[in-house]
N, C-alpha and C positions, 0 to 999 in steps of 0.2 A: 503494500500500499505507499508506504511512502517514501519509496523509490520510485513509481507511477505518479505521485502528485509531485514528487521531486523533479521529474519533467515536463509537467503541466506548468509548474511553478517558470521554471522556463523558461519556456513555449510562450509564456503568456508576456512574462516582460521581453521577451529578444520579440516577441510578432507584439506590441501593446497598442501600436496603432491598429489594426487589426481586431482586436480582442476587445478593444473600445469600441468598435464599428459594430462592431457586430452585436451589443449587448446595445448599444444606442438605437438600433436599427427593431431591435426585438422590443424598446419600450415603447418606441414612436407606430410598431406595428399592433402592439396591445392596447395604447392610450387612443388607436384610428376605430378599432374595430370595440371597442368599448363606447368611442362615441356617436360611432352608429349603430350601435345593439340597439333593442326593443327596453323601455321602461322592463327593469326587473319584479317580477310576481311580488303582489301581496306575501305579508308572511303567514304562514300557517301552520295550525299546530294538529298530526296527527300519532295515532300512537296505534299501529297496526296490530292484530292480534288481541286487544281490549273490548270489551262488554261497551264499554263508550261508543270506541270509534266504531263498532259493529255497526249502533244505534245509526251514528249518525250517517253511515254509507245507507242502511238503509229506509232513512227519509228522504236522501238526495236519487235516490230510487226510487219509492215508491211511492214519495211523501212532497215532490218537489216545490209543491207551492211554502211548506213547511223552511224548508231555506231558498227558498229564491228571492227573500228581501232581499234591502243593503242597508248599508249601515241604518241604524235607529238612535233614536235623545227620548230618551224618559225626563218631560218636566213634570217636577213637585209644586205642587204649591199651596200654600197655607194662606191659610186664611189671615187677620188682624188676630191679637192675643184677646179674648173673652167674646168672639165673633165664629161663626157658623163659615163655611166654603159656602153653603147651597142659598147663605143669605141675596136680596135678589141683586144686590150690587157688585158682592162679590161674585154672584155665579153670573154675570153681566161682563165683566172685569174678565173671568175664565175664557169664557167665549170669545171674546175680543185677541185673547190670547193666541186660541185653538186656529181660530180666525186666520190670524200672522202666523204660522208656523206651516197654513201651509199656502204663503203665498207666492212659499221660494217651489220657483219651478220645476227643481230633483226632487221634492217631498212629491211620494205616490198618495201618502193619505193619511190621517191626523184621529186620530181616534177623540171622541166626546167622553170626559168622566162620568161626565150624567149621567147617558146612555150606555158605556159600557162597563157599566158598576165600579168605577176605580173611584170611590170617594171612601174614606177609613168609617170606620162604626161609630167614632165620634163626632165626625161630620166638621170637623176642624180643616182635613188634608184630602187632594186629589193630582192625581198625576194624569197626565195625556202623553202615548204615543207618537212621534213622529214617525213614518218610515220613508227611507231617499230610495231614490232608483238605484241609486249607486253604492258601489259601497265605500266604507271609508275610506283608505288611500285613496280612493278619487276622489275626494272632495276640496273642495278649493275655499283662497281665504276668505272668498265671495259666502258662501254657507256657511263656513262657522263666523261671523259675523255677519250676518243675518239671522244667525238661533240667539248670539250675545247680543242682538238687537233686539228682541222678542222678549229674551227676559228681563231688561232692563224694563220694558213700558210694562212687565208685570210687577216689577216695581216698585215704580212708579205710581202703579195706582194703588200701591198700598199692600202687595198681597205680596211674602218672603216665598221667593220663584227661586227655584236651583237648577240643575240637570244632570243625568246621568249618560250611561249610553255612549257606542264607538262613533258615534256623531260628534259628542265635543271634544273638541279639539286640545290635547294633551301633548306639552312642550318637550318633550324626552327623543327630540331630532339628536345627533353627535353635533356639537357648535364647531369641532378641530380643537377647542381652550386646549385637550390633554396634550392632544402631540404637538404643539407647541413647545410646554411647559416642559415636558420631557426631551424634547430636540433641545432646548432652551438651557439646561441643567447637563445634557450627556454633555454638549459644547463646554464649557466651562470645567466640565471633569476633564475632559480627554484633551483640553490644553496644558489644565495642570498637569493630569501626568504625564501627557508627551514634553511637555515643553517645544513645543512648534505646529504653528496654526494649519502647517500644509498637513502633518500628521493627523492635527484633531480634524480638519477637513472630511479628509479619506473615508472612514468609517462614516461617517454622518451620508456624502454622495449616496456610497455605495448603497446605505442601509436605505435615505428615500429610492433609488432607480428599483429596489429588489421589493419594497413595497409599491413602487407605481408599477412595477411589473406584475404583480400579485393581484391587487385588487382591480389594475384593469381588463386582467386575463376574467378574473370574479364577474365582473361586471357584462363583458362580452359572451360568458357563459351562462349567465341570468338567466335568458331563457328559454335558453334548451335544456338546463340542466334543477332548472328550479330554485335558483339561488336568490333569495329576500336582499333588500338591500342591506338587513341587515347581519345580513351569512357571514358580509366582510370585515365586519369590525371585531371578532378575532385576531382574526390575521391580519388587519395593521397592529394589532394592539402587541402580538409577538411581531411579524415581521420588524417594526424598529425596533423591539429590545433582542432581539439576537441576530439581526442584518449587523444592527452596531458594534454587539458582541463577538461577532465571528471575525465582523473585520478589523476590529481591535486585537486582536489575538494577533492575527498574522502579519500586523501593521508590526507590533511589539515584539516577534518573534525576528522577522528583515533586518531592525537596529538592533536588535542584539548580534544575528550573525554577521551584519556589518560590523559593528565595534570587534567582534574577535579576528580581522581581519580578511574573510572571506571579498571576492569581487562580488558587482553587484549585483550582476544574474543567478551568482551561485546562491548569494544569501538568500534573493531571490524565492530557489528553488529549494532551498533547506526548509524554510520560514514554511512553506506551503508543504514541504514533503514531513514536517512535524507538528505544528502546531494545526497544519491545514486537517490532517491527519484526526487532529483530536477535534478541529471541526467539524469532519467529516460524520465522523463515529457520537459527536455531541449530538448532533442533527438529526440524523437517525433512531438516536433515543427518542427527541420530540415529536417526530416523522412515529416514530410507532406507538407513543400516546397517543397523539391526535387520530391516526386514524383508527387506531383499539376502540373507539368512541362508536364507531358503527354494532360493534356488537351489543349497544343498549338498544336498538332498533326503533330510537325514535328518531325520523327521519331529520326535524331542524338542529338536534346536535352533530347528526352522521354529517349533513352539508357542513355546519361550524366546522366541525375538528378535519373532515377534511381540505377546505379549504383554506383552512391555517395551515395544516401542512402541505398543500401547495406552494405556500408564501415561504414556509420557512425552505421547502426543498430548495428555491428558486437563492436565498440566502444563503444556504452552503455554496452552490454552484458560482455565486459573485466570489461569495471571499476566498475561493480558491481558484478562479477565474484571474475579473477583474482586479480586482486586490493586488495582486503581482503587476499588473498591467501599467494600473494606474502609479507604483509603485516606480515603474520603466520612464517616466515621466519627468521623480523629482527625486529619482536616489536618492539624493544630498539630503536633499536639503528640508526631508520627513525627520531629521538627527535635531538635537541642539543645538544651538547655533554653534557654543565651546567645541561640541564634537562634530563641527564639518571642515577641522583646519585638518587633520589630519588625511580627508581623503581630493586636495586641495592638487596634487603633483600628478604623477604617472603611474598609469595602475600597477600593483605589488604581480610579479611572475610568482610562479604556485611556489616554489622555496620561502618565502618572503612574506606570502602568505600564511603559508605556517608556521613560521618564526613569529610573526604577531598575531596568530591563537594561541601560540604559547605564552607569547608575554602577556598576554586577556589572561586566559587562563591563571600564568601566578600573581597578576598581578589584582586580579578578583580574591585570590585564595591568602592575599597580603590585606586588602580591604575590608575594613571593618564593616562587620556587616549591617544588612540594613532592615528598617525595621523589621521586615517577615522573615528574616534569619533568628533575630533578636527573640522576635514571639515563638516563632517554631523551638528554640532552645529554651524557652520558658516549659512551653505545654509537654516536651520531653525531661524534663527535671522535675515535673512536679501531672504528671498523666492523670491522674487515679481522679484528685483534686478539680482539673480543670474538667474529665470526662462526668464527674457528679454534680460539680454545679451546672454545664452543661444541659442533662440529661432532665436533672430536678425544675433547674428553668424554664425549659420549654414545657417537662407537664405541665407547671404550676398555671403556663398561659393557655394551655391547653386545655383546663378543667371547663369552662362555662363549655363543653362543647358536648356536655354530657345534655346537657338542657336545651339542646338542639330542637327547635321546632319548624317545620319545611311548611311551605305554604304555596300557592301561585298565588301573583299578581292580581288588584284587583282593584273597584274604588273604593272598595273598605277597608283598602292598608296605603292608600292616598292619603298628601298632608290635609289637619283637618280645615285650612282654611281654601280647601277647593272647590267648585262648583260640585266636581261629582261626588267628593266624601258626605259633604251636605248635604245633597239631593239624597245619599244611602243612607246615612244618618235618619233622614228624617223620613225616608221607607219603612226604614227599623222601628222604630218611635211608632210610629202610626197602622202602622201593617202587623209587624212581629216582624222578629227579630230571622222567619226565615222565609220571609219573602225575599230577601234578594235576592237569595237561591234554592231557590225551585228545583226541582226536581224533575224531570221531564221523561215520561215512559211512553214507551212504544210498544202497540201490540201489532202481530203479523195472523189475520185469519181470515177466512174466507167471508164470515161474521164478523167483522174488526167493530163495530156500532156495541153491535149486542157483546163482544166478549171485553170489551174494551171500556163497560160500566158494568160490570160482573168484577173484572180485577179493580175498578178502582174503591168499589161501596168495601171490597176486602180490605184494599191500604188503607180505606179511612178509617174503619173500627184499630188500629196501629196504634201504640203508644208513639206521640213524637210528631202525630200528623196534625197538622194544624186544619188543614185544607185540601181539598182535592175538587181542581176543576171539573164543571163536564169532557168528553171525550169529542174530538173529532175526528172524522175518516174521509179519508180522499176520494175521490168519482168513482175509484173502481170499488170501493169497499170492502180493500182486501188490506186498510192498514193503518189505526188509528196513532190516535196521540193524546195526553191529558196529561197535566202538570200537579203533582204534588206539592204545597208548602211543607214546610218543617215548623215545629215551632222552634227549634236552637236557630242558631246562627249559621254560614258556612262554612267556618274554621271552626265551626265549635266540634270537641269528641260527638257528642250523640248527637249530630247529625249524621255524622262516618258510621256510628250504629246503628243509624235508623237504616241508611243505604243497603249496608250490609246483610239487615232481618227483612228488608225490601225484599229484594235478590231473592232471597233463602225461599220466601215466599209463593215468587214469581217461580220458581225452579218449581214447588212443587204442584203450579196453576197449570200449568205449561204442558203436563198431563194429563192435570181433569179436564182443562177446556179444549185442548187441543190446538193453543196457539203458542207465539213466542214470545216469550215478553220480555222486553230488554229494559234498563232504568241510564239515564244516563244525566247530565248535569254537573254543573262544575262542581260540587262537591263527587259525583260518582269519577267526574274524571278527574280529580285528585287523588282518589283511591288506587283508578286505576294505574297512574301516573306514577305513585308509591311504592307500588305492587311492583310494575313493571323497572324499576330503580332496583330497589331491592333486590331481584330476580337477577338483574345483570349484574350486579358490582363484584361481585366472586368474578365470575368468566373471564369480569374487564379484568381486573388485577392484574388473576391467574394472566390470562392473558400480556398484559404488557410489563408486567414484571417480568415475568419470564420472558420474554423476547431480548428486553429489556439486561436482563442477568445474562443471554447466553454472548449479546453483544460483549459487556463491562467484562467477562470473563476470555472475551475472545482478544479484546484490547488490551488488559493487563497481565495475560497469563496466570491470572490467580479464581480461585476459592472464595477465599474470603473477601476478598477485596468489593465485589460485586453484591454482596450478603451484608457486610455493613451500610453502602451504598446502599439500599431497599430500605434496612435499617433507621437509618439517618432521615429517609425520606419519608416514614411516617412518622418521627415525631416532628419532622416539619410541616407537614401538611397539617397532624392534628393542629399543631401552636397555632397556624393559620385562620382553621378551621372553628378554633377557641376566640380568635381575637375578631373574628367574622359574627360569630355569635354575643359575643360582648358588646361591641358597637353597634352592629345593624340591629339584634332584636331585643338586647336589653337595655340600649339606650347609652351603654356608656360612650363618655365623649361626643356624643353625638352632636352638640352643639360645632366641634372644629373640624370636622366628618363635613357638615352640611345635611345632617341625616334629619330630617325633615323631623319623621312619622317612622319607628321605631315599631317592628313588625318578625312576623312567621321570617326565616332566610328564603330565597329561593328555592323550590323544589327541583332547579339544572343546576345550580351553581356550583352543590355540594361534588357533583360526577364531575361535574367540566374541572373543577378550580384539581380534583384528583389526577384527572387527564394531562390537566398543563402544566402543573406544577413537579408530578413527577418528571417530565422530560425535561422542564428546566435544574430540576434538581439534577440530572445525571450530567446536565451541561457541570457544571463548577466539579463536579466528580471525578470526567474525564481531563478538563485541563486541565485543576492543579495535579491531581495523581498523574495524569501521565507526564510530565514532568517530574517525579520521583520516581514515578517507573524507567521514563531517560535514565536518570544520573545512575537508578538501580544496576540497568540492561548494561549502563556501561563502566561497574565496579566497585559504584562507592557501597554504602557497607546503610542496612537500615534508616539508623538515625541520621545520615550524614546526606541519605537518598532524601527524606523527610525537609530537611534546612536545607537545600540545595533544589527544592521545590518551591519551599516560599521566599527564596532570593530570590529566584526570578520568573517567582508568579503570583505571590501574595498580591504584589502590589498591581498587577495588571487583574488580575482576580476582584479583588477589593475594588478596583472602579469598573469594571464589566459588569459588578451584582449593583452601583450605586450608580451607573447609567440606568440599569434594567428595574429600579425600583423610581427611578422620579420617571423613565416614560408609561411605569401602569399606577404611578399616584395621581399622574397628572388625570389618568382617565376619572377619577373620583371628583375632580367637578363636575361628569358630566351630568345632562338632568337622568337619563334613560336608568331604570334601578337596578338592572339587573346588570349594565356598563360600573357603575359606580361600585359593586357589589363586588365588582369580578377585576377592578384594579386595586380596589384595597384587598384585597384576599393575592393576587398575585405579589405583591407590592412587600406586605406582610409576609409570604410563603421566601420570598429571595430574603428578602433581610434576616431571617432567620434560618433558613439555608446555607448560607453565602458564610456569613457573622460567625452561628453556633455553632450549624455540624462541621461543613464543609473546613473551618479556619480554628474549629479547635477539639469539637469531639474525636473529626475524623486525625486529625496529627497524635490527639494521642493514644485511640485504639493502636494507630500505628507504634507508639512507643510501647504498647505494652505486646505487643505481637511480636515483634521481632523481622524476624527472616520466615516466621511463619505466617504471616501476611503473606506473601510473594508464595503460598505452595500450593503445588499443583499436582495432582496425582499424574506417574510415568503414563500409565494408559491414557488418560484425561489429555496431556501434552503430546503425546505422540496425532492422536487423533482432533486437535485444535489443529484446523490453519495457522502458519505465521505469518501473521500480514504486518509486522517490522512497524507498528506503529512510532515508535520511541523513536525508527532511525538509524536503527544499531547498524546498518548495511550502509549508512550514508557517512559511516566514523569509520570504517575497516581500516585506516590508513594512518588515526589515529591509533595510538599505544592505549590499552585498558589499562586502569586503576587496577593494582594487588589490594585484595580485598586481606591482606594481613594486614600485621603491625602497624606496619605504617598507615592505611589507611584507620582501624581503629585508632592510633592516638589522635588523629586528622578528626574524628568524628567529636573524642572525649575534650578537644577544642572548643569545639560547633559548638558542644552541646552548653560547655563551662566557661 
């Protein structure tokens, strides 16, 4: 692997003009395809194989009238305090409001609350439903403004008027502020790390090119593959983060190779052969984790995972081709100003390069250890204490995860000052807690109307049922639907228990009445969603962890290194999940992070976070430990290898982690709840994984394991392919240090 990538790096460096031109053509081509592509489809949510989805499919096939409606707005009207909504003046004001709703040409019909029976028992509150001809995503600002004017007119008449439904505008679009904040912080970190504006600019430029190619491709294929506009969000978030990090590692290694005396083209080849190998395998672990979301069998997660995986693949290709090409345009100016003086003369011969490399190695041994080496030495001296503090600390942060509550986003979880939430609360107060979460029951039979009536009567006798609406049959008479209103709210445990009991009852009625009875609705959908995730979690973890374990075992030629990498991932994801529960569910520091309404954690977030965090955790494992493995393969003892890894990789890994944290943290400023939560979760996970697990727990374990950390059974060593990720074949001409007394003495000096 290292040899092949070494040739790729040299070729890209030598043919830099052609390489840059090819990537420019790819970017322009993808951009043109995206600009000419049709509008991406609207977001859809489906769960194949569940009862809820089966009911939706049945309605679409047998009862198209039930699903043919477009967007809707449910306008809730309440009379002034002490009055009834049926009073003549108030009734006239409601009639004017209903008439105003119907004036919009996109509104197909409006229900009159007085003729539709939509008045509360106490006579204070009513609601009208306006149904549009188009779906919510096709509504324009004109329709939203018209609805706002209607609400304002009702309020001017002295009524309390609020509205809910998908026709009401929700400001959850991507503002772009997150990317800008992340890029700004990344630029500052890169300048501080490299001390060169050109070196700092390369990772930013290549990351933007990679994201541009990835997002443009997603947009171009949106209609063909059913990719909605939100599918690209995760791809953009990860594309920026890993794109900058991958380029950072290659540029940093190039500078190191150049300062060791290699000529410019050879330095580029070695950088791609060593750091590029780590990038390839780190990228593969991320791709495996994201593509593995397909096993969950939720199309939305599958599309998001595959789109993000494709963008990460582009970032890997750019790191091993475009980055060395750009280095060819400024081979010396990527160095600090004080380091450029040595490259102003004639190029060194091979013999001079070898002497320069020896002098650089000797100078490095005599030089004072940097912060990374000093930290590694501290950990090697106190491995047990560092290990205990790290594990106990992450465990403490993970404690709130024991109270994890999952839920689907809805109007009941919005901020209390939004019109949707106020309409939701008004309906709950006047019509009951279960009014906002009715269950939809479908009955398929040759005598659908009669059977549905019988089923409704049996359901009405069950505990927890507030009311059962009359059934409506389709024109063919073979399918009927009716609503069941629970006494409890949509997110309450009692409603979940009711759904399960009604489904059990429906199973018995199917044989008795000769009909198929299905139950769907928000609560039923959540139960099916939770069951789908629970059933898929273990297979998903097994697939992802198993494949990544094999990859890491091939990379590091060890059994214990991949094993501890997986354990470190569990600590990181547990702590990150605990932080999410503490902030988004319990409301701790909610004001700091702009959380207007704490509530249940989104159901999709944990498994999505697990996939992404696992890939990113393996990134830092590969980047940091690969340098240790490289030193060990070249003759260093275990402790010296750890210190070498931190001397050359600690600063770069720290910078990469800070960059990734800044990119993810920027998305906390977005209005979309899932994006805000994912940005926080990923930023927290990278913080815990990079600075606690990889920087503290991993070297402590290496100190305790010693040479056993690199143990691999002989039979497995013979079976596994030797990909030479550490670049041993690139250094055959250099004499390997001995593992003997001198090396042990050197290790002792480094630690103490």
